[in-house]
KOLTOR-252152 format. One record per residue (C-alpha): residue number from 1; x, y, z. Coordinates in steps of 0.2 Angstrom, whole numbers, padded with zeros to 4 digits. Each point is the difference from the previous one (the first is absolute). Example, Ala and Ser with C-alpha at 12.3 -4.5 7.8 and 13.67 -1.06 7.14 Angstrom:
! KOLTOR-252152
- num,x,y,z
- 1,0062,-0022,0039
- 2,0006,0017,-0003
//
This chain:
! KOLTOR-252152
- num,x,y,z
- 1,0000,0000,0000
- 2,0007,0017,-0005
- 3,0002,0012,0015
- 4,-0009,0017,-0001
- 5,0010,0013,-0008
- 6,0005,0015,0011
- 7,-0007,0017,-0003
- 8,0008,0010,-0013
- 9,0006,0013,0012
- 10,0009,-0013,0011
- 11,0012,-0005,-0014
- 12,0003,0017,-0007
- 13,0014,0013,0001
- 14,-0006,0018,0002
- 15,0010,0015,-0005
- 16,-0004,0017,0008
- 17,0000,0016,-0011
- 18,0001,0017,0008
- 19,-0006,0010,-0015
- 20,0008,0017,0003
- 21,0017,-0008,0000
- 22,-0001,-0015,-0012
- 23,0001,0006,-0018
- 24,-0004,0017,-0008
- 25,-0007,-0001,-0018
- 26,-0002,0019,-0004
- 27,0015,0009,0007
- 28,-0009,0009,0014
- 29,0011,-0008,0014
- 30,-0014,-0010,0007
- 31,-0003,-0018,-0003
- 32,-0017,-0005,-0008
- 33,-0011,-0014,-0006
- 34,0006,0000,-0018
- 35,0017,-0002,0007
- 36,-0005,-0015,0010
- 37,-0008,-0008,-0016
- 38,0016,0002,-0010
- 39,0009,-0011,0013
- 40,-0013,-0015,0002
- 41,0011,-0011,-0011
- 42,0015,0003,0011
- 43,-0011,-0004,0016
- 44,-0007,-0016,-0009
- 45,0018,-0006,-0004
- 46,0005,0004,0018
- 47,-0013,-0013,0006
- 48,-0014,0012,0006
- 49,-0017,-0007,0001
- 50,-0009,0014,0009
- 51,0003,0019,-0001
- 52,-0004,0009,0016
- 53,-0003,0018,-0005
- 54,0002,0013,0014
- 55,-0013,0014,0000
- 56,-0003,0008,-0017
- 57,-0016,0008,0005
- 58,-0003,0019,0000
- 59,0008,0008,0015
- 60,0008,0016,0006
- 61,0015,-0011,0004
- 62,0002,0006,0018
- 63,0005,-0018,0003
- 64,0004,-0005,-0018
- 65,-0016,-0008,-0005
- 66,-0006,-0007,0017
- 67,-0011,0016,0002
- 68,-0013,-0004,-0013
- 69,-0012,0013,-0006
- 70,-0009,-0010,-0013
- 71,0000,-0019,0000
- 72,-0006,-0001,-0017
- 73,0012,0013,-0008
- 74,0018,-0001,-0005
- 75,0013,0012,0006
- 76,0003,0010,-0017
- 77,0019,-0001,0000
- 78,-0001,-0019,0000
- 79,-0012,-0001,-0015
- 80,-0019,-0002,-0003
- 81,-0013,-0013,0003
- 82,0003,-0006,-0018
- 83,0018,-0003,0005
- 84,-0006,-0010,0015
- 85,-0012,-0011,-0010
- 86,0015,-0003,-0012
- 87,0011,-0005,0014
- 88,-0013,-0013,0007
- 89,-0002,-0007,-0018
- 90,0018,-0001,-0004
- 91,0004,-0009,0016
- 92,-0014,-0013,-0003
- 93,0007,-0002,-0018
- 94,0016,-0006,0008
- 95,-0008,-0012,0012
- 96,0004,0013,0014
- 97,-0012,0006,0013
- 98,-0001,0017,0008
- 99,-0005,0006,0017
- 100,-0002,0018,0006
- 101,0002,0008,0017
- 102,-0017,0002,0010
- 103,0002,0015,0012
- 104,-0016,0001,0010
- 105,0006,0004,0018
- 106,0000,0018,-0006
- 107,-0002,0011,-0015
- 108,0008,0017,-0005
- 109,-0008,0015,0008
- 110,-0004,0005,-0018
- 111,-0011,-0014,-0003
- 112,-0018,0005,-0003
- 113,-0006,-0010,0015
- 114,0011,0010,0012
- 115,-0004,0016,-0008
- 116,-0018,-0003,0004
- 117,0004,-0007,0017
- 118,0009,0015,0006
- 119,-0013,0013,-0004
- 120,-0011,-0002,0015
- 121,-0007,-0013,0012
- 122,-0016,-0002,-0009
- 123,0007,-0004,-0017
- 124,-0006,-0017,-0007
- 125,0019,-0006,0001
- 126,0003,0009,0017
- 127,0004,-0017,0008
- 128,0010,-0008,-0014
- 129,0016,0005,0009
- 130,0005,0000,0018
- 131,-0004,0017,0008
- 132,0003,0004,0018
- 133,-0002,0016,0011
- 134,0015,0009,0007
- 135,0006,-0004,0018
- 136,0000,0017,0009
- 137,0014,0002,0013
- 138,0001,0017,0009
- 139,-0011,0008,-0013
- 140,0012,-0006,-0014
- 141,-0005,-0012,-0014
- 142,0009,-0017,-0001
- 143,-0002,-0015,-0011
- 144,-0012,-0013,0006
- 145,0014,-0012,0006
- 146,0019,-0001,0000
- 147,0001,-0012,-0015
- 148,0015,0003,-0012
- 149,-0001,-0002,-0018
- 150,0010,-0014,-0007
- 151,0009,0014,-0010
- 152,0003,0011,0015
- 153,-0009,0014,0010
- 154,-0019,-0002,0005
- 155,-0011,-0012,-0008
- 156,-0014,0014,0001
- 157,-0003,0015,-0011
- 158,-0012,0015,0004
- 159,-0013,0005,-0013
- 160,-0007,0017,0002
- 161,-0016,-0004,-0010
- 162,-0005,-0014,0012
- 163,0008,0007,0015
- 164,0007,-0018,0003
- 165,0015,-0010,-0002
- 166,0002,-0015,-0013
- 167,0011,-0015,0002
- 168,0014,-0004,-0012
- 169,0012,-0014,0005
- 170,0011,0005,-0014
- 171,0004,0017,-0008
- 172,-0012,0015,0004
- 173,-0008,-0001,-0017
- 174,-0005,-0019,0002
- 175,-0016,0000,0011
- 176,-0005,-0017,0007
- 177,-0017,-0006,-0007
- 178,-0013,-0005,0013
- 179,-0002,-0019,-0003
- 180,-0013,-0001,0014
- 181,-0012,0007,-0012
- 182,-0008,-0013,-0012
- 183,-0003,0013,-0013
- 184,0019,0003,-0001
- 185,0004,-0019,-0002
- 186,-0013,-0002,-0014
- 187,0007,0016,-0009
- 188,0018,-0007,0001
- 189,-0006,-0017,-0007
- 190,-0008,0008,-0015
- 191,0012,0014,-0004
- 192,0017,-0007,0005
- 193,-0002,-0018,-0002
- 194,-0014,-0006,-0012
- 195,0005,0014,-0013
- 196,0017,-0007,-0003
- 197,-0005,-0019,0001
- 198,-0013,0004,-0013
- 199,0015,0007,-0011
- 200,0009,-0017,0002
- 201,0013,0003,0013
- 202,0004,-0016,0009
- 203,0000,0006,0018
- 204,0008,0012,0012
- 205,0013,0003,0012
- 206,-0009,0008,0015
- 207,0008,0014,0008
- 208,0001,0002,0019
- 209,-0014,-0013,0000
- 210,0000,-0003,0019
- 211,-0003,0018,0005
- 212,-0018,0003,-0004
- 213,-0007,-0004,0017
- 214,0005,0012,0013
- 215,-0004,0000,0019
- 216,-0015,0012,-0001
- 217,0003,0007,0017
- 218,0016,0008,-0007
- 219,0009,-0001,0017
- 220,0017,0008,0002
- 221,0015,-0011,-0004
- 222,0012,-0005,0013
- 223,0016,0011,0001
- 224,0015,-0009,-0007
- 225,0009,0015,-0006
- 226,-0001,0013,0014
- 227,0009,0014,-0010
- 228,-0014,-0001,-0014
- 229,-0017,0008,0002
- 230,-0008,-0014,-0011
- 231,0002,-0018,0003
- 232,-0001,-0016,-0011
- 233,-0017,-0008,0002
- 234,0001,-0016,-0010
- 235,-0009,-0009,0014
- 236,-0016,0010,-0003
- 237,-0001,-0002,-0019
- 238,0009,-0015,-0006
- 239,-0010,-0016,-0002
- 240,-0015,0008,0008
- 241,-0016,-0009,0006
- 242,-0010,0001,-0016
- 243,0013,-0004,-0013
- 244,-0006,-0018,-0003
- 245,-0018,0004,0000
- 246,0003,0013,-0014
- 247,0012,-0010,-0010
- 248,-0012,-0015,0000
- 249,-0014,0012,-0005
- 250,0011,0007,-0014
- 251,0002,-0018,-0007
- 252,-0018,-0004,0001
- 253,-0006,0017,-0007
- 254,0013,0002,-0014
- 255,0015,-0011,-0002
- 256,-0007,-0018,-0001
- 257,-0010,0003,-0016
- 258,0017,0004,-0009
- 259,0007,-0018,0003
- 260,0018,-0004,0003
- 261,0007,0018,0002
- 262,0016,0004,0010
- 263,-0003,0010,0016
- 264,0017,0003,0009
- 265,-0001,0010,0015
- 266,0013,0012,0008
- 267,0000,-0005,0018
- 268,0014,0009,0010
- 269,0002,-0003,0019
- 270,-0009,-0017,0000
- 271,0006,-0016,0009
- 272,-0002,-0017,-0007
- 273,-0017,-0004,0007
- 274,-0007,0017,-0006
- 275,0007,-0003,-0018
- 276,-0008,-0017,0000
- 277,-0017,0008,0005
- 278,0000,0009,-0017
- 279,0005,-0014,-0011
- 280,-0007,-0016,0007
- 281,-0010,-0009,-0013
- 282,-0016,0000,0010
- 283,0000,0019,0000
- 284,0009,0004,-0016
- 285,0000,0019,0003
- 286,0017,0001,-0009
- 287,0008,-0013,-0010
- 288,0017,0004,0008
- 289,0008,0015,0008
- 290,0016,0010,0001
- 291,0007,-0004,0017
- 292,0013,0014,0005
- 293,0011,-0009,0012
- 294,0014,-0002,-0012
- 295,0000,0018,-0007
- 296,-0003,0007,0018
- 297,0017,-0007,0006
- 298,0011,0012,0008
- 299,-0013,0015,0000
- 300,-0010,0000,0016
- 301,-0013,0006,-0011
- 302,-0016,-0005,0010
- 303,0007,0006,0017
- 304,0003,0019,-0005
- 305,0018,-0002,-0006
- 306,0006,0014,-0012
- 307,0008,-0004,-0016
- 308,0017,0004,0006
- 309,-0002,-0012,0014
- 310,0002,-0015,-0011
- 311,0013,-0014,0004
- 312,0008,-0015,-0008
- 313,-0011,-0015,0003
- 314,0008,-0018,0003
- 315,-0002,-0013,-0013
- 316,-0010,-0012,0011
- 317,-0013,0014,0001
- 318,-0001,0000,-0019
- 319,-0002,-0019,0000
- 320,-0014,0000,0012
- 321,-0009,0014,-0009
- 322,-0001,-0011,-0016
- 323,-0003,-0016,0010
- 324,-0016,0008,0007
- 325,-0008,0001,-0017
- 326,0006,-0018,-0004
- 327,-0008,-0006,0016
- 328,-0017,0009,-0004
- 329,-0001,-0009,-0017
- 330,0007,-0017,0006
- 331,-0010,-0002,0016
- 332,-0017,0008,-0005
- 333,-0011,0000,-0015
- 334,0006,0017,-0004
- 335,0012,0009,-0012
- 336,0013,0013,0000
- 337,0012,0012,-0009
- 338,0019,0001,-0002
- 339,0007,0017,-0003
- 340,0015,0011,0005
- 341,-0004,0016,-0008
- 342,-0014,0011,-0005
- 343,-0004,0019,-0003
- 344,0001,0003,0019
- 345,0017,-0009,0004
- 346,0018,0003,-0003
- 347,0010,-0012,-0012
- 348,0002,-0018,0006
- 349,0018,-0001,-0005
- 350,0005,0015,0011
- 351,-0013,-0006,0014
- 352,0003,-0018,0001
- 353,0017,-0004,-0008
- 354,0014,0012,-0006
- 355,0001,0013,-0013
- 356,0019,0001,0000
- 357,0005,0000,-0018
- 358,0011,-0015,0001
- 359,-0014,-0011,0007
- 360,-0016,0009,-0006
- 361,-0004,-0011,-0015
- 362,0003,-0016,0010
- 363,-0011,0006,0014
- 364,-0014,0005,-0012
- 365,0000,-0018,-0008
- 366,0001,-0008,0017
- 367,-0015,0009,0006
- 368,-0009,-0005,-0017
- 369,0004,-0018,0003
- 370,-0006,0001,0018
- 371,-0017,0008,-0003
- 372,-0004,-0010,-0016
- 373,0003,-0016,0010
- 374,-0014,0005,0013
- 375,-0018,-0006,0000
- 376,-0013,0014,-0004
- 377,-0004,0012,-0013
- 378,0016,0009,-0005
- 379,0000,0019,-0002
- 380,0014,0010,-0008
- 381,0002,0019,-0001
- 382,0006,0009,-0015
- 383,0019,0001,0000
- 384,0002,-0014,0012
- 385,0004,-0012,-0014
- 386,0016,0010,-0004
- 387,0006,0002,0018
- 388,-0004,0019,0002
- 389,0006,0006,0016
- 390,-0003,0015,0012
- 391,0004,0018,-0004
- 392,0015,0008,0008
- 393,0000,0007,0017
- 394,0008,0015,-0007
- 395,-0016,0006,-0009
- 396,-0009,0014,0008
- 397,-0018,0003,0005
- 398,-0002,0010,-0016
- 399,0002,-0017,-0010
- 400,-0014,-0008,0009
- 401,-0018,0000,-0005
- 402,-0009,-0012,0012
- 403,-0011,0010,0013
- 404,0004,-0013,0013
- 405,0019,0002,-0002
- 406,-0001,0019,-0001
- 407,-0011,0001,0016
- 408,0013,-0012,0009
- 409,0014,0011,-0005
- 410,-0008,0016,0004
- 411,-0005,-0007,0017
- 412,0019,-0003,0004
- 413,0005,0017,-0007
- 414,-0013,0009,0011
- 415,0002,-0010,0015
- 416,0019,0002,0000
- 417,0001,0018,-0006
- 418,0007,-0004,-0017
- 419,0016,-0008,0008
- 420,0010,-0006,-0015
- 421,0005,-0017,0009
- 422,-0018,-0004,0003
- 423,-0005,0005,-0017
- 424,0013,-0012,-0007
- 425,-0007,-0013,0012
- 426,-0017,0002,-0007
- 427,0006,-0001,-0018
- 428,0009,-0016,0004
- 429,-0016,-0008,0007
- 430,-0009,0005,-0016
- 431,0013,-0007,-0011
- 432,-0002,-0016,0010
- 433,-0019,-0002,0001
- 434,-0008,0015,-0009
- 435,-0014,-0003,-0013
- 436,0009,0010,-0014
- 437,0012,-0014,-0001
- 438,-0013,-0010,-0009
- 439,-0007,0015,-0010
- 440,0015,0005,-0010
- 441,-0002,-0002,-0019
- 442,0003,-0018,-0007
- 443,0017,-0001,-0007
- 444,-0004,-0006,-0018
- 445,0017,0004,-0007
- 446,0017,0009,0003
- 447,-0006,0015,-0011
- 448,-0005,0017,0007
- 449,-0014,-0001,0013
- 450,0003,-0019,0001
- 451,-0011,-0002,-0016
- 452,-0015,0003,0011
- 453,-0004,0016,-0010
- 454,0007,0011,-0014
- 455,0017,0006,0002
- 456,-0006,0018,0000
- 457,-0014,-0003,0013
- 458,0001,0003,0018
- 459,-0006,-0015,0010
- 460,-0012,0003,0014
- 461,0012,-0007,0012
- 462,0019,-0002,0000
- 463,0007,-0015,-0009
- 464,0011,-0012,0009
- 465,0019,0005,0000
- 466,0005,-0017,-0007
- 467,-0012,-0002,-0014
- 468,0015,-0002,-0013
- 469,0006,-0016,0009
- 470,-0017,-0007,0006
- 471,-0013,0000,-0014
- 472,-0011,-0012,-0009
- 473,0008,0002,-0017
- 474,0017,-0005,0006
- 475,-0006,-0015,0010
- 476,-0010,-0007,-0014
- 477,0016,-0002,-0009
- 478,0010,-0007,0014
- 479,-0003,-0019,0004
- 480,0005,0001,0018
- 481,-0010,0015,0004
- 482,-0014,0001,0014
- 483,-0013,0003,-0014
- 484,0005,-0016,-0009
- 485,0000,-0010,0016
- 486,-0017,0006,0005
- 487,-0006,-0006,-0017
- 488,0008,-0017,0003
- 489,-0007,-0001,0017
- 490,-0018,0004,-0005
- 491,0000,-0013,-0013
- 492,0007,-0013,0013
- 493,-0013,0005,0012
- 494,-0013,-0005,-0012
- 495,0009,-0016,-0005
- 496,0002,-0005,0018
- 497,-0017,0007,0005
- 498,-0005,-0014,0012
- 499,0016,0003,0010
- 500,0004,0018,-0002
- 501,-0018,0009,-0001
- 502,-0011,-0013,0009
- 503,0012,-0011,0011
- 504,0003,-0001,0018
- 505,0014,0010,0009
- 506,0012,-0006,0013
- 507,0012,0012,0008
- 508,0016,-0008,0004
- 509,0012,0013,0008
- 510,-0010,0013,0009
- 511,0014,0006,0011
- 512,0014,0001,-0013
- 513,0006,0018,-0003
- 514,0007,-0002,-0017
- 515,-0010,-0013,-0009
- 516,-0019,-0003,-0003
- 517,-0003,-0019,-0004
- 518,-0017,-0008,-0003
- 519,-0008,-0015,-0008
- 520,-0015,0000,-0012
- 521,-0010,-0016,-0003
- 522,-0016,-0005,-0008
- 523,-0015,0005,0011
- 524,-0005,-0015,0009
- 525,0015,-0011,-0004
- 526,0006,-0013,0012
- 527,0015,0001,0012
- 528,0018,-0005,-0005
- 529,0000,-0013,-0013
- 530,-0014,0007,-0010
- 531,0003,-0004,-0019
- 532,-0005,0018,-0005
- 533,0014,0013,-0002
- 534,0004,0013,0013
- 535,0009,0017,-0002
- 536,0014,0006,0011
- 537,0002,0019,-0001
- 538,0015,0008,0007
- 539,0004,0019,0000
- 540,0015,0009,0006
- 541,-0001,0017,0008
- 542,0018,0001,0003
- 543,0016,0008,-0008
- 544,0010,-0016,0004
- 545,-0002,-0018,-0005
- 546,-0013,-0009,0010
- 547,-0004,-0019,0001
- 548,-0015,-0008,-0008
- 549,-0009,-0007,0015
- 550,-0009,-0016,-0005
- 551,-0014,-0005,0011
- 552,0003,-0017,0008
- 553,-0016,-0007,-0007
- 554,0007,0003,-0018
- 555,0018,-0006,0003
- 556,0004,-0016,-0010
- 557,-0013,0004,-0013
- 558,0004,0003,-0018
- 559,0001,0019,-0004
- 560,0002,0010,-0015
- 561,0005,0019,-0001
- 562,-0015,0007,-0010
- 563,0005,0019,0001
- 564,0014,0011,0007
- 565,-0002,0018,-0001
- 566,0019,0001,-0004
- 567,0000,-0014,-0013
- 568,-0002,-0019,0003
- 569,0016,-0003,-0009
- 570,0011,0009,0013
- 571,-0009,-0006,0015
- 572,0011,-0008,0013
- 573,-0002,-0007,0017
- 574,-0003,0017,0008
- 575,-0012,0014,-0004
- 576,0008,0015,-0007
- 577,-0004,0017,0007
- 578,-0018,0004,-0003
- 579,-0003,-0016,-0010
- 580,-0017,-0009,0000
- 581,-0002,-0018,-0006
- 582,-0014,-0013,-0002
- 583,0003,-0018,0001
- 584,-0012,-0014,-0006
- 585,-0001,-0014,0013
- 586,-0005,-0017,-0007
//
């Protein structure tokens, strides 16, 4: 009897595109949808099955598209609705799928809904957002509570017309929608979801999907940063009490009629049990989620730490963060994602390996081997396939565009009275974890402006300093490049699907500080002696030679070196610096 085939999205590789920085087709310095269409064959050759397109909706761009003013409009510099229709069609012609960002925790303050809501307290949309009266202290007006925005400052903004504050968990211009109102939930389903599914998109990546339900008593947050007027309040709005009720309702009212679409949720600050509650098959609120334990390593992000407070994590922490997702898939009837980069994260070579020139290519290929060997739906971010690394700490705040990074820099500058050493410390932190690292133009070639736009154009954000050495055109011509290795590994991932994409995971060397070793085997296969193959994956995170640590249960069995990131023909007894290998175990 033939076993049932896994859902299409389980065995797919997704490639995330940040439109502004991907490919400019008309020389205005801004990426666009026609530029994306022109590269679809490149993405297909890479091994892409799904394109995740970051927000292309009409927007004032206060948070670069995550402040949406019209869910059914296209930001004009990116193109037209006809361009979007063409992109959907061209993806499907190549047997590729496309998913969009679904951003419905908040809108832009320029959205028609908010423009109505702010007029007065009797407007039909008066309650579509979260409005609260001021707290009066000694005759002075203060925000309703001490919550801080995730991007700094108060999470509340005063509006004269209503004589009230509205809640914005992110930038001031991103007011939070009031999900408590059924009318709001139905409008979201109609305008933001069904409209695009009817156009043929294959699903959504759901932005901040665990923030909709707040503690409606809006109490003060506990004080964890005594020097700050406003405090992080994650415990009052992350994974709130009505999340599951509303997501199940959304499935019933809207999503289920569209069949097997992909809904992948962004679920920061969530433990294993909470993640499971969203993806367990009996609920199916999301098909899978982005768990942030890996990309949050070394940041103190959820406990009020600033961007200049980041620190170097230890390798066992990295292993455990990836093992968490593997356990979720293996031990429960659930699914997960594998990723090391996205538009909100710095580059993985710099974060998790090394970007020193002598080892950078090797490290990029080692990380590629590591993540393509893990079970789950794989997500790659634009430029990751060529080993793009972080920008220099010598850049200045004038080179930055991300509002979160600029706010973080200005906070340090103001707090320490423009002290040059503190300013340098702030820039070093942003060079390590700042979001602009991911938003620099894709390095298509070594030509002026990295081939992203015309030579005489001015890119909307500075190009990486090293685009002449790290670019797609050069790596397409070089057999040992990270790009060629990604192509190879994505093909291998499909060839060995049952082991690499769907297989069980066993971590071997949790406490080793220089190597990451794990075994992959067919799901449900027996113990030692099973006739089916297993895979041993070994990755070096070291500048020195390291031993291959063969698990005891595999010793004495026939093995074959299937892949080495530095070439199978030269592989010796020991791992070379930053080498990754896969052995087939008979």
